[in-house]
N, C-alpha and C positions, 0 to 999 in steps of 0.2 A: 502494499499501499504505500503511495507517494503523499509525503503530509507536507501541507504548505500552509503559511498564514494566511492566505486567498488562496481558496478550490478552484482552480483554472476550469474554463469554459471550451468545453467543445462542440460543436454542429457537426453533425453527421447526415448526407443526406443519403438516399434510398437505402432507408435504415427500417423496412416495411419485410425485407427477407436476405436471407443466404449472408453473403458479405459484411454488409452494412448492420445487421443485426450483433454478428460476431465483431463487429470493429466496436458498437456502442459496447456491449457486453465488456469485450476488454478495458477499454476508459473508463467504464465505472470502476471495474477492480481496480484500476490504476489509483484510483482517486477522485476522476473529474467528474464535474456537472456535465451530464453530456443530454444534447439536445438530438432528438432524434426524427428526422423529419425525410416525408412520403407523401405520397397524394393518397395510398390506403392507411389513413389514420388509423384504422378497425384494425389493418394487422399487426399494430405495433403495441397491443395490449399488456401484451406478454414482458415487453422490455420496460414498457410503464411500472409495470407491478415490480419488478427487479430495481425501479429507482432513474430510469431515464424519464426527461420532460420530452413530450411527443407533441410534433405540431404537423400541420397539414401544409404541405409544401410541393407545387407543381415547378418545375427547373423550367418550365415553357410558358411558364407567366410570370412577367417580371413583375405584379404586383403580388402575389403570392410570394417569392421571395423577400420583395421588400418591405410587406406585413412582418415574414418571420425575422427578419435581422431587427428590424424594428423592436420588437417582442422581446427579443433576447437581450438586447442591449440595454431597452427601459429595466429590465427585470434585474441584469447582473452586470450592468454597467460596462462589461468587458466580454472579447468574443479573444479568445486564446488559441485557437486551432480551428479552422475549417477543414472537413475533411469530405470533398468532392466525390464521392461514391456512385451519385446516382448516373446511370446507362445501361443501353441495352444492346444488343448484336442482331441486325437484322441483316442477312444472308442472302443470296443471289446473284448471278451474274450479272455486271455491270446494263448491258442490254436490255434483262429483264426487268429489273429492278427500277420503278419511276422516281421522276426527279421528286415527286413531292414524296415520299420515302425515305429518299437518300436526306432534304432537306431537311424533316423532322429526327432523323439520325441526328443528325448536325446540332439541329437545336435543342437537343436532349443533351447531348455526349461533349456537344462544346461551347455553344453560346450557352446554355444553361448553366456551365459551368464559368465560365469568361464572367458572368452577369453578377453571378453570385460572388463569385471573389471578388468583383468591383466594389460589389456593396460592403464586405465586410475591411476593405482594405484601411478604410479611413480611421476608423478607429482604430486597426492597428498600427499604423503610422503614430497614431496621438500616443499610444502607451510605448511606442517604439519596441514592440518584439512582437510576435504571432509568428504560427506556423501553416501553411495551405500545404494539404496534404492532396495531390492529384490521384485519384485510381488510375491509371491508363490499362495496362494489359500488356504480355509479350506481342500482342498485335501491335503496338506500337511500334514495333522495332522489327516483326518478321511479317510477313503476310503468307494468305493463303487463297489459293481462286477461289471464287463465291461469294470470297469476304471482302470485297476491295472497298466498298463504303465505308463499313465498320472500321476497317484498320485505314482507312484515309483521316476518320474520324480520331483515331488513336494516335495515330502522328501526329496531327493536330494537338492535340492535349502535350504530347510531349516538347513538342517546339515551342508552343506558347509557355509551359512550364520554364524550358529555360532562359526564354525572354524577359519571364515574369521574376523570377530569383536575380536576374542581373540586376533589373529594374528596383526591385524592393529591398536590396540587401542594405544598402544606406541608410533604411529606416528600421533595421535592426528583425527583418522579416525573413522568415526561412520554406522555400520551397522546394517540396520534395515531390518525387513520382515514384510510386510503387505500380510495380508490373507483375500481376497475377498470371500464372499460367493456367491450366485444368484445376478447375475449383469445382466440388460439390455445392451447385447450386440451380437458382431457374433458369440461369443464363442458357445453360447451352440448348437445354429443349426448347424454349422460344427462338433461341439461332436455329435450330433445325425445321422446327415448326412453318419459320416464314421462309425459308429456303425452300422447303416442299412447295407452301403456297404461292409463290415468286416463281418457280418453276416447272408448273404444270403446261404440258405440251410446248417443254423449252427446247432450243435447237442446242443445249447444252445438259441435256440429261444425263450423258454419261459419267458427267463429271457431279450430280446431284447425291446420286445414293450415297459412293464411298464417304462424299463429303459429310452426308447428314447421318452417315454410321459413326464417322470420327465425331460427328461434335455430342453426339448421344449415348457414344460407350467408351469412350475415351478413359483406357485402362486403368489411370493413375490418378485420377482426381483426386484433389487433399481436402481435408478440412477448410473451409472459411478461414476457422481461425490460425492458419500460417499469414496469410495476408492481416489480420487484426493483429499480430504479434509484429509485426513490420511496421503498422501503423501507430502503432503503441513505442516502438522503439524510436522511431521519425519524430513524433511527436514531444518524446519525454527527453529526447537528446541534445546538449548543449549544442553540438554542432553534429546533426545527421547528415548521412551521407544524401547524394544527390536522387540516387536510383535506388530501390529496393526491389531485386527481380526476385520472386519466390512462388512458388517451391522450386525443389532441380529443375524439374522440366523446364520452367520459363528458363532459367540460368544457362542450361546447355541449349535449349534451342537458339535463344538470342545471341550464343558466343558463337555457334555454327554458323548462324545468317551472316554476321560480322565475319567469321573465318572463310567462307565457302565465297568463290566468284559466283556470281548469276546465273551462267548457266549449269554450276555447279548444284545449286539450288534449285533453279527448274527441273533439274532431272531428279532430284530429292522428292519434290512434289509430287513430281508424273511416278514415281514409283510408290509412292505413299497411295494415289488415286488409282490405280490399277484394280 
């Protein structure tokens, strides 16, 4: 248990399931005051019973985000950590995915994250401290076919985080990226469902089934707790790393993508999808 004269306050988005709930529980265990936020407030009754404060928050609604941040600052007076966890994976060939769906994925995964960050930064700058943790993905560093739009959103999160880190460092604010690999959560099932729905009568059908199987039956998916542990390290450290890849599959695949030339990575992907 971390003890402080003034308990630190964290806002965690996407807290209605999986990784988000695990992060909330870990930070509660660390001694933080934790606000769990999600569209489905009724799905957070369990973490509320465990001590979290819950907020209804839609990261595609500016007013919803503004209201949530105002409520926390009015109640607590400060926000010490923002964990941008809300996001989803929508899969399908670039040709098959509608531009409306692609824009929505960017709204949730990138623009919602960016606007919520904008809202908490003035208070953090005034306090000359704070930590922004952006939950990216190993998919922010590697890519697979059928996931181009999703990977594009996570690449964007990586680059925005790097720029933000340098911009906010003079104000004592730290920016960290966490890159989960395969995790036991709703994410993979939703991604597989959208892939199948998008790909009915698709010209790319030969890639759809093997990719859907990978998403649905990844053999070494880990507990969301591994991501929560990485977030805990980031927000409780005076000098956190810039990136935390977890678990092992994320570290290995990110390293392989960095190591291999493009043609070799493409050959690996072709083999996996046979």
